[in-house]
mmCIF file as gemmi writes it, N, C-alpha and C atoms, coordinates in Angstrom:
data_model
loop_
_atom_site.group_PDB
_atom_site.id
_atom_site.type_symbol
_atom_site.label_atom_id
_atom_site.label_alt_id
_atom_site.label_comp_id
_atom_site.label_asym_id
_atom_site.label_entity_id
_atom_site.label_seq_id
_atom_site.pdbx_PDB_ins_code
_atom_site.Cartn_x
_atom_site.Cartn_y
_atom_site.Cartn_z
_atom_site.occupancy
_atom_site.B_iso_or_equiv
_atom_site.pdbx_formal_charge
_atom_site.auth_seq_id
_atom_site.auth_asym_id
_atom_site.pdbx_PDB_model_num
ATOM 1 N N . MET Axp A 1 ? 96.17 75.736 71.794 1 0 ? 1 A 1
ATOM 2 C CA . MET Axp A 1 ? 96.055 76.933 70.949 1 0 ? 1 A 1
ATOM 3 C C . MET Axp A 1 ? 94.733 77.661 71.246 1 0 ? 1 A 1
ATOM 4 N N . MET Axp A 2 ? 93.631 76.934 71.199 1 0 ? 2 A 1
ATOM 5 C CA . MET Axp A 2 ? 92.325 77.566 71.434 1 0 ? 2 A 1
ATOM 6 C C . MET Axp A 2 ? 92.226 78.13 72.845 1 0 ? 2 A 1
ATOM 7 N N . LYS Axp A 3 ? 92.808 77.422 73.805 1 0 ? 3 A 1
ATOM 8 C CA . LYS Axp A 3 ? 92.75 77.899 75.192 1 0 ? 3 A 1
ATOM 9 C C . LYS Axp A 3 ? 93.452 79.246 75.318 1 0 ? 3 A 1
ATOM 10 N N . ASN Axp A 4 ? 94.613 79.371 74.674 1 0 ? 4 A 1
ATOM 11 C CA . ASN Axp A 4 ? 95.354 80.63 74.734 1 0 ? 4 A 1
ATOM 12 C C . ASN Axp A 4 ? 94.535 81.77 74.148 1 0 ? 4 A 1
ATOM 13 N N . ILE Axp A 5 ? 93.873 81.516 73.04 1 0 ? 5 A 1
ATOM 14 C CA . ILE Axp A 5 ? 93.063 82.558 72.401 1 0 ? 5 A 1
ATOM 15 C C . ILE Axp A 5 ? 91.919 82.956 73.328 1 0 ? 5 A 1
ATOM 16 N N . LYS Axp A 6 ? 91.283 81.971 73.966 1 0 ? 6 A 1
ATOM 17 C CA . LYS Axp A 6 ? 90.178 82.266 74.881 1 0 ? 6 A 1
ATOM 18 C C . LYS Axp A 6 ? 90.661 83.13 76.033 1 0 ? 6 A 1
ATOM 19 N N . ILE Axp A 7 ? 91.822 82.792 76.595 1 0 ? 7 A 1
ATOM 20 C CA . ILE Axp A 7 ? 92.366 83.57 77.714 1 0 ? 7 A 1
ATOM 21 C C . ILE Axp A 7 ? 92.658 84.994 77.246 1 0 ? 7 A 1
ATOM 22 N N . LYS Axp A 8 ? 93.23 85.132 76.051 1 0 ? 8 A 1
ATOM 23 C CA . LYS Axp A 8 ? 93.534 86.465 75.524 1 0 ? 8 A 1
ATOM 24 C C . LYS Axp A 8 ? 92.265 87.282 75.353 1 0 ? 8 A 1
ATOM 25 N N . ILE Axp A 9 ? 91.207 86.656 74.859 1 0 ? 9 A 1
ATOM 26 C CA . ILE Axp A 9 ? 89.944 87.38 74.662 1 0 ? 9 A 1
ATOM 27 C C . ILE Axp A 9 ? 89.391 87.82 76.014 1 0 ? 9 A 1
ATOM 28 N N . GLU Axp A 10 ? 89.458 86.945 77.021 1 0 ? 10 A 1
ATOM 29 C CA . GLU Axp A 10 ? 88.971 87.303 78.362 1 0 ? 10 A 1
ATOM 30 C C . GLU Axp A 10 ? 89.757 88.494 78.895 1 0 ? 10 A 1
ATOM 31 N N . LYS Axp A 11 ? 91.072 88.464 78.727 1 0 ? 11 A 1
ATOM 32 C CA . LYS Axp A 11 ? 91.91 89.572 79.199 1 0 ? 11 A 1
ATOM 33 C C . LYS Axp A 11 ? 91.563 90.854 78.454 1 0 ? 11 A 1
ATOM 34 N N . LEU Axp A 12 ? 91.344 90.736 77.13 1 0 ? 12 A 1
ATOM 35 C CA . LEU Axp A 12 ? 90.986 91.912 76.339 1 0 ? 12 A 1
ATOM 36 C C . LEU Axp A 12 ? 89.674 92.51 76.83 1 0 ? 12 A 1
ATOM 37 N N . LYS Axp A 13 ? 88.691 91.649 77.126 1 0 ? 13 A 1
ATOM 38 C CA . LYS Axp A 13 ? 87.404 92.136 77.631 1 0 ? 13 A 1
ATOM 39 C C . LYS Axp A 13 ? 87.615 92.954 78.895 1 0 ? 13 A 1
ATOM 40 N N . TYR Axp A 14 ? 88.577 92.532 79.725 1 0 ? 14 A 1
ATOM 41 C CA . TYR Axp A 14 ? 88.814 93.241 80.98 1 0 ? 14 A 1
ATOM 42 C C . TYR Axp A 14 ? 89.62 94.517 80.77 1 0 ? 14 A 1
ATOM 43 N N . PHE Axp A 15 ? 90.63 94.437 79.923 1 0 ? 15 A 1
ATOM 44 C CA . PHE Axp A 15 ? 91.549 95.573 79.779 1 0 ? 15 A 1
ATOM 45 C C . PHE Axp A 15 ? 91.08 96.616 78.776 1 0 ? 15 A 1
ATOM 46 N N . PHE Axp A 16 ? 90.193 96.232 77.858 1 0 ? 16 A 1
ATOM 47 C CA . PHE Axp A 16 ? 89.822 97.14 76.761 1 0 ? 16 A 1
ATOM 48 C C . PHE Axp A 16 ? 89.226 98.45 77.259 1 0 ? 16 A 1
ATOM 49 N N . PRO Axp A 17 ? 88.27 98.435 78.22 1 0 ? 17 A 1
ATOM 50 C CA . PRO Axp A 17 ? 87.725 99.706 78.716 1 0 ? 17 A 1
ATOM 51 C C . PRO Axp A 17 ? 88.796 100.591 79.342 1 0 ? 17 A 1
ATOM 52 N N . ILE Axp A 18 ? 89.729 99.966 80.074 1 0 ? 18 A 1
ATOM 53 C CA . ILE Axp A 18 ? 90.794 100.739 80.72 1 0 ? 18 A 1
ATOM 54 C C . ILE Axp A 18 ? 91.684 101.377 79.665 1 0 ? 18 A 1
ATOM 55 N N . ILE Axp A 19 ? 92.042 100.595 78.652 1 0 ? 19 A 1
ATOM 56 C CA . ILE Axp A 19 ? 92.901 101.117 77.578 1 0 ? 19 A 1
ATOM 57 C C . ILE Axp A 19 ? 92.181 102.252 76.847 1 0 ? 19 A 1
ATOM 58 N N . CYS Axp A 20 ? 90.875 102.065 76.6 1 0 ? 20 A 1
ATOM 59 C CA . CYS Axp A 20 ? 90.106 103.109 75.913 1 0 ? 20 A 1
ATOM 60 C C . CYS Axp A 20 ? 90.134 104.405 76.715 1 0 ? 20 A 1
ATOM 61 N N . LYS Axp A 21 ? 89.926 104.298 78.027 1 0 ? 21 A 1
ATOM 62 C CA . LYS Axp A 21 ? 89.946 105.495 78.869 1 0 ? 21 A 1
ATOM 63 C C . LYS Axp A 21 ? 91.306 106.172 78.815 1 0 ? 21 A 1
ATOM 64 N N . MET Axp A 22 ? 92.374 105.363 78.877 1 0 ? 22 A 1
ATOM 65 C CA . MET Axp A 22 ? 93.722 105.933 78.853 1 0 ? 22 A 1
ATOM 66 C C . MET Axp A 22 ? 93.982 106.636 77.53 1 0 ? 22 A 1
ATOM 67 N N . VAL Axp A 23 ? 93.573 105.993 76.426 1 0 ? 23 A 1
ATOM 68 C CA . VAL Axp A 23 ? 93.814 106.576 75.101 1 0 ? 23 A 1
ATOM 69 C C . VAL Axp A 23 ? 93.028 107.875 74.955 1 0 ? 23 A 1
ATOM 70 N N . LYS Axp A 24 ? 91.757 107.864 75.38 1 0 ? 24 A 1
ATOM 71 C CA . LYS Axp A 24 ? 90.945 109.078 75.288 1 0 ? 24 A 1
ATOM 72 C C . LYS Axp A 24 ? 91.574 110.194 76.107 1 0 ? 24 A 1
ATOM 73 N N . PHE Axp A 25 ? 92.071 109.856 77.302 1 0 ? 25 A 1
ATOM 74 C CA . PHE Axp A 25 ? 92.693 110.867 78.154 1 0 ? 25 A 1
ATOM 75 C C . PHE Axp A 25 ? 93.945 111.424 77.49 1 0 ? 25 A 1
ATOM 76 N N . ARG Axp A 26 ? 94.745 110.534 76.898 1 0 ? 26 A 1
ATOM 77 C CA . ARG Axp A 26 ? 95.968 110.975 76.217 1 0 ? 26 A 1
ATOM 78 C C . ARG Axp A 26 ? 95.624 111.928 75.079 1 0 ? 26 A 1
ATOM 79 N N . ILE Axp A 27 ? 94.604 111.576 74.275 1 0 ? 27 A 1
ATOM 80 C CA . ILE Axp A 27 ? 94.21 112.419 73.145 1 0 ? 27 A 1
ATOM 81 C C . ILE Axp A 27 ? 93.729 113.771 73.658 1 0 ? 27 A 1
ATOM 82 N N . LYS Axp A 28 ? 92.958 113.758 74.753 1 0 ? 28 A 1
ATOM 83 C CA . LYS Axp A 28 ? 92.466 115.019 75.327 1 0 ? 28 A 1
ATOM 84 C C . LYS Axp A 28 ? 93.622 115.91 75.739 1 0 ? 28 A 1
ATOM 85 N N . VAL Axp A 29 ? 94.59 115.334 76.451 1 0 ? 29 A 1
ATOM 86 C CA . VAL Axp A 29 ? 95.744 116.118 76.914 1 0 ? 29 A 1
ATOM 87 C C . VAL Axp A 29 ? 96.502 116.661 75.717 1 0 ? 29 A 1
ATOM 88 N N . TRP Axp A 30 ? 96.723 115.783 74.71 1 0 ? 30 A 1
ATOM 89 C CA . TRP Axp A 30 ? 97.453 116.226 73.522 1 0 ? 30 A 1
ATOM 90 C C . TRP Axp A 30 ? 96.687 117.327 72.81 1 0 ? 30 A 1
ATOM 91 N N . TRP Axp A 31 ? 95.364 117.193 72.714 1 0 ? 31 A 1
ATOM 92 C CA . TRP Axp A 31 ? 94.534 118.182 72.026 1 0 ? 31 A 1
ATOM 93 C C . TRP Axp A 31 ? 94.624 119.529 72.734 1 0 ? 31 A 1
ATOM 94 N N . TYR Axp A 32 ? 94.522 119.506 74.076 1 0 ? 32 A 1
ATOM 95 C CA . TYR Axp A 32 ? 94.575 120.77 74.825 1 0 ? 32 A 1
ATOM 96 C C . TYR Axp A 32 ? 95.943 121.42 74.7 1 0 ? 32 A 1
ATOM 97 N N . LYS Axp A 33 ? 96.994 120.603 74.696 1 0 ? 33 A 1
ATOM 98 C CA . LYS Axp A 33 ? 98.337 121.168 74.551 1 0 ? 33 A 1
ATOM 99 C C . LYS Axp A 33 ? 98.511 121.799 73.181 1 0 ? 33 A 1
ATOM 100 N N . LYS Axp A 34 ? 97.926 121.167 72.149 1 0 ? 34 A 1
ATOM 101 C CA . LYS Axp A 34 ? 98.138 121.658 70.787 1 0 ? 34 A 1
ATOM 102 C C . LYS Axp A 34 ? 97.2 122.814 70.459 1 0 ? 34 A 1
ATOM 103 N N . TYR Axp A 35 ? 95.924 122.687 70.843 1 0 ? 35 A 1
ATOM 104 C CA . TYR Axp A 35 ? 94.912 123.644 70.393 1 0 ? 35 A 1
ATOM 105 C C . TYR Axp A 35 ? 94.306 124.474 71.509 1 0 ? 35 A 1
ATOM 106 N N . GLY Axp A 36 ? 94.589 124.112 72.766 1 0 ? 36 A 1
ATOM 107 C CA . GLY Axp A 36 ? 93.945 124.798 73.886 1 0 ? 36 A 1
ATOM 108 C C . GLY Axp A 36 ? 94.345 126.262 73.997 1 0 ? 36 A 1
ATOM 109 N N . ASN Axp A 37 ? 95.587 126.594 73.646 1 0 ? 37 A 1
ATOM 110 C CA . ASN Axp A 37 ? 96.08 127.953 73.827 1 0 ? 37 A 1
ATOM 111 C C . ASN Axp A 37 ? 95.589 128.905 72.747 1 0 ? 37 A 1
ATOM 112 N N . LYS Axp A 38 ? 95.135 128.375 71.622 1 0 ? 38 A 1
ATOM 113 C CA . LYS Axp A 38 ? 94.808 129.227 70.478 1 0 ? 38 A 1
ATOM 114 C C . LYS Axp A 38 ? 93.421 129.836 70.576 1 0 ? 38 A 1
ATOM 115 N N . ARG Axp A 39 ? 92.582 129.346 71.496 1 0 ? 39 A 1
ATOM 116 C CA . ARG Axp A 39 ? 91.213 129.856 71.577 1 0 ? 39 A 1
ATOM 117 C C . ARG Axp A 39 ? 91.183 131.232 72.195 1 0 ? 39 A 1
C-alpha cells in the first residue's frame, strides 16, 4: 500500500508541471475565444 502511494507521489511530482501548463494553456485559449473578440 505505502509503495503504491510513494510511486503515485513520484509520478505526480513529474506530471504536475506538465498538467499545470496544459491547464493554463486551455484556460488561455478558452479566455481568448470568449473575451478576445470583445475588446
